[in-house]
N, C-alpha and C positions, 0 to 999 in steps of 0.2 A: 587577429582581433576582430570580433564581430561588431559592426557598427549598428547603432540603434537608429531607428527612423526619427525624424523631427517630431512626429506626433507622439511617439512613445516617450521621448525625452520630455516633451511639454507636459504630458500626462503625469509622469513621475515627479517633475518639479512641482506641479500644482498639487498633487497628492501630499507631497512632503511639506510644503510651506504655504499652500493656498494660492489663489490668484490675486495679483496686485497690479495696478496700473504702472507702477514704477519698477516692474520686474522684466528683464529681458534675458531669456535663456536662448543662447545661440551656440552653434558648433564652433569650436575653436581648438585646433591642434597647434600648440605653441611652437612646434618644430616647422610649421609651414607659414612662410611670410604672407602668402596670399590670404590665409585664414585670419591672421592678425589684422591685416588691412580691412578685410570684410567685417570683422567684429567691431573695429573702431568705427567704420562707416555706419554700421547698423546702430551703434550706441549714439553716435552724434545725430543721426537722423531721428531717432526716437526721443532723445533727451536734450539735444541742442549743444551739449558739450560733455567732456569727461573731466571730472574733478580728481578722481583717484583710481588707480589701477592696482588691483591685488592679484598677483600671479601666484596661484597655489597649485601649480601643475606638478605632477610627479608620477613616476611609475613604481610599482612594487610587485615583485614576483615572489610568492611564498614557495619554499622548497629548498632543495640543496643547490648550492651554487653550481656544482658540476652538471646539474640537469638543465640549466638554462640554455636555450638555443642561442645561436650566433645573433639572430635578429633581436632577441630579448636583451642580450648583452649590449648591442649597439644602441638600443632605444633608451637604456638607463641614463647615460650621461647626456644624451641629446635633449632629454626632457628635464630630468631632475637637477643637474648641475646648473644649467642656465636659469632655472627657476629661482635658485638661491641667489644667483648673481644678478638677476634681472635680465630676462630674455631679450636680446637685442631686437628681435622682430616686434615685440610688444612696445618697447620703448620708442623705437623708430616710427611705429605706426601711429602712436599718439602724438 
């Protein structure tokens, strides 16, 4: 998976919804506990508190099931299933 730079992501978010003082776009891989803690810390630093967490993470690979790599197969339940159930790293970080 190719990672996008922070500047590229910020530019894409601004192009899509504009710039707003109450917007915080940050890197967050919900499968990484340290990302969850960093995201919570950034939000609390900027806004003072967190009222609501919406976890809308998920992976989708188009194509035939048989053509998915082992890494793609491993990533599906580690992101998608906990998103539905509430990823423990996000719940614990908040």
